[in-house]
N, C-alpha and C positions, 0 to 999 in steps of 0.2 A: 695390661699384660705384665706379668711378673718379670723382673729383670733376670732372675735365675730361679731354678727349681727350689722347692721347699727343702730345708735342711735335711729332713728325713729321706727325701728322694735323692739328694746329693750323697748321703751316706750309702744308700743302696747302690748307686752308680760307682762309688768308690770301692765298695765290696766286689762288684763285678770286675772292675779294672784290676783289683788285686789278684783275682783268680787267673788273670792272663788268658782267658778263654778266647779262641778265635771268633771272628764274626761268622754268623750263621751262613751267610751267602758264600763263604769260602769253603764250606764243607760239602761232603756228599749228603744226600737225604738221610741216610742211616746215621751218619755222624752228627748231623744237626738234631735229629730226634734224640739221640743219646745225650747230647749236651743239654738240650731243652729239658729233658726229664731229670737230669742231674741238678738243674736249678730249682726243681720243685721244693717247696718249703720243707725243711727237715722236720718241723713239728707237725703233729697231727692236727687236723681241723677240729671244729667243735663237735661235741657229742650230739647226735640226733637220735630221737627215740627209735626210729625204724629205718634201716638201710637195707636195700635188697638189689642184687644184680639179676638181670634177666636178659634173655635173647628173644627178640620178636622177629616176625617175618618182615624182611626188608626187600627192596628191589633187587639187591645183589646177594640175597641169602640172609643168614642170621645177622641181625642188627642188635649189638649189645646196648643196653641201657642200664642206668642205675637210678633207683627210686629212693628218694628221701622223704620221710614223713615225720613231722614233729608231733609232740604230745598235743592234745587238744580235742575238741569235739568236732566231728565231721558234720557237714561236708566242708572240705578245705578248698581254698583257692589253689590253683595249680599253675606251675611255670614249667614249660618245656624249654630246657636250657641247652644251648649249643656252644661248645667250648671254642676258645680262640686257638691261634697257632698258624695263621696264614694258610689254612686249608691243607697244610703239609704236616704240621706238628700237632701235639695235643692229644690227650687221652682222657678217659673217665677219671683216671688217677690224678692227672694234673689239674683237672677241674674240681676235684673232690673238696678241697677246703672252701672254695667259693660256694659250691652248692650246699654244703652243710650250713654255712653262714646264712645264705639266702633262705633256706628252709626255716631256720630258727627265727630270723629277723622278720619274715613275712607271715610266719605261722601257716605256711602252705606246703603242699607237696611239690617237690622239684623232680622232674624227670630229665636226667642228663643223658645225652645222646652221643654215642660213639660212632659218628658217621664215617663213611669211607673217605680216605685222604688221598690227595694228589701226591706225586704224579702217577701212582699206580691207578688211581681212579680220578681222572680229571673232571672238570665241570661237564655235566650237571650232576654227577653222582652224589655229592654231598647234599645238594638241594633236594634231590628225590628221597634220599634217606631221611632228611629232617622233616620233609613233608609227610612221609610215611609214619614217622614216629609221632608227629602231631596228630595225624588221623587216628593212630592206635590209642593215643592218650584220650582223645575224645570218646572213642568207642569203649574205653575201659574205665571210665570215671567211677562207676559203681564199685569196682574192685579197688581202685585207688582211693576211694572215699573222697573224691573230688566233686566240685560244684560245676555243672555245665555252663553256668552263667559267669564263671570267674576263672577262665583259662587264658593264660598269657604265653607268649613266646619271648625268649630273651637270649642274649649272648654277648660276648665281648670280642671285639676286633673282627676276625673272620666270622665268629659266631654272631656278632652283631649284624654283619651282612646277611647271614643266613636267616636270622630272625626277621629282618626287614623283607627279605625275599619270600619267606613263608607267609608273611602277612599279605604280600601282593598276590601270591599264588592262591591263598585261601579265598581272597576276594574274587579273583579271576576264574577260579575253578568252582566257585560256589561251594567251597569246602568247609573246613572247621570254622565255627563261629567264634573268633577270637575276641577277647575283651580288651587286650592290651598288648603292646610290644615294648620291650625293654632293650634299648640299643646302646651298648657301652662301647665308646670310641669305635663305631663301626667303620669298616671300609666299604664305601658305597659308590666309588668312582674308579674308572680305569686310568684317569689322568694323573700324571706325575708333576704337573706344573702349578699345583697349588702353592701359595707362598709358604705354607707351613712345611712343605716338603723341602724347600730350600733352607728355611730357617733352622729346621730340626733334622737336617740330612744325616748327621752323625753326632754321637756323643750322648744321646738320651735313650739308650736301650734299643729301641726300634730304629733302624736306619733306612734311608732311601734305597740303598743297594739291596738290603734284605727284602724290602717290599717288592722290588722288581723281581727278585729271585722267587719269592712266593708266587707272584702272578705268572711268571714264566712256567712254573710247575702246575698251577691250577688250570690255566687255559691252554688247550692244545691248538688253538687257532685264534688269531686276532679278531676274527669275525664275532666272537662272543663279547667283545668289549662293549658293543652297543646294545647288548641284550639286557633288559631291565631285571631279568631273573639272575643275572650275574652282577650287575651294577645298578642298584635301584634308583640312583640319581638320574639314570637315563629314561626312567619311566615317563611317558607323556601325561599320565593321569595318576595322581596320588590320592584322589578323593575316595571317600568310603572306606578308608583304612582304619584300624583300631587306634584309639588314643595311644600316645607314645611318650616315653621318657628317653631322652638322648643325653648321654654323658660324654663330655669331651675334656681333653687335657691340653694345657698350653704348650708344653714341650713334647708334642706328639706330631709326627708327620701327618697323621690322619685328622688333625684338628679341624682344618678348614672344610674338608668334605663332610665331616660330621655336622658342623655348624650349618653348612649349606643344605644338608638333608633336613635338619630340624626346621629351617626356614621354608624349605619347599613343602614339607608336610603342613606347616601352618598356613601357607599360602593356598593350599588345597582344601583348607577347612578342617584339618585334623587337629584335635587338641594335643598340644605338645608341652611337656615340661622339659626344659633344657637346663642341665646342671653343668656349668663349666668350671673346671678347677685349673686356674691359670698357672699354678706353680707345680703342676704334676706332670709326670711322664707317662708314656704308653705302658699299659700293664698294671698301673697302680691299683685298680679296683680289686684285683685278686691278691694283692700283697697284704694278707690278713694274718699271717702266722710268722712268728720270729724264725729266722733273723731278719726277715724283710717285711715286718709289720709296720704299716703306715697309718697314722691317725686319720689322714685324708681318706683312706680306704674305708675305715669305719664310718666316717661322715657320709661317704657316697652310698654305702649300703643302707644306712639309715634313711637317706634322702629318697632313694628309689623305693625302699619299702614303704615309706609314707605315701609316695605317689601311687603305688599299687593299692595300698589300703584305701586311699581316697577314691580311686577308680572303682574298686570292687565294692565299696560301700553303696 
């Protein structure tokens, strides 16, 4: 375990402190969304050959998605991507730099999903939207120029939860035949007593109080906490799931539950690649564009792209 975050991460934390922004959990939902979107990287993401916005039929009406396709010869591997933001924050735009980078790094199509957010739409609205978008992707691979044998789901933080959940649902509903799941510092447990929650309760971007605030908005009843489609670590059986990459960070409240999920998948016979960045903070994977560009983010994108390439080969 690193004694302190990487100097680049420290610089990001110092930049955030200098802004004097209030903690998210002290704000209204609208105020938190406005603040979160203001933190979006000022620079544009990488150029991608083809980018298209579309609205598909979802369980709650029109479901916006954004499709990224790089240059190259089809059929392409395809990643259905679910953004982070605690199920409350996040948009297609806040996920845009990450999706652009992933499309280029993996040489694949990325389908970014603008699922319904809490508290207006509590659990399971986001889950059903993401499942519908995954089904739509599988049904439209010819148009997307995708390969039906190389479809993955992925996401960061809350999006990592959704990717894990969609993998479970696809197995249990005999649904889309997924080849891989990419889980970037996923939240997979309703418990707050992990050691990493105490060690990283404050001072490292994501705080314990903000995590509690997110969960209070996402769940309209405590009864959902034991539901594996809300918290996949509660699943009694993780066998038969697609191979996984799990990314964790040392200075992240979600560190220990992500590690526990990687270990649980392995124990169930699922092939797992676990990349742990002990000097990184929550959110680092998407810090790809100045002024918050991290070399560790580039390393992590390269690592997960290699995992996907090996699995798809």
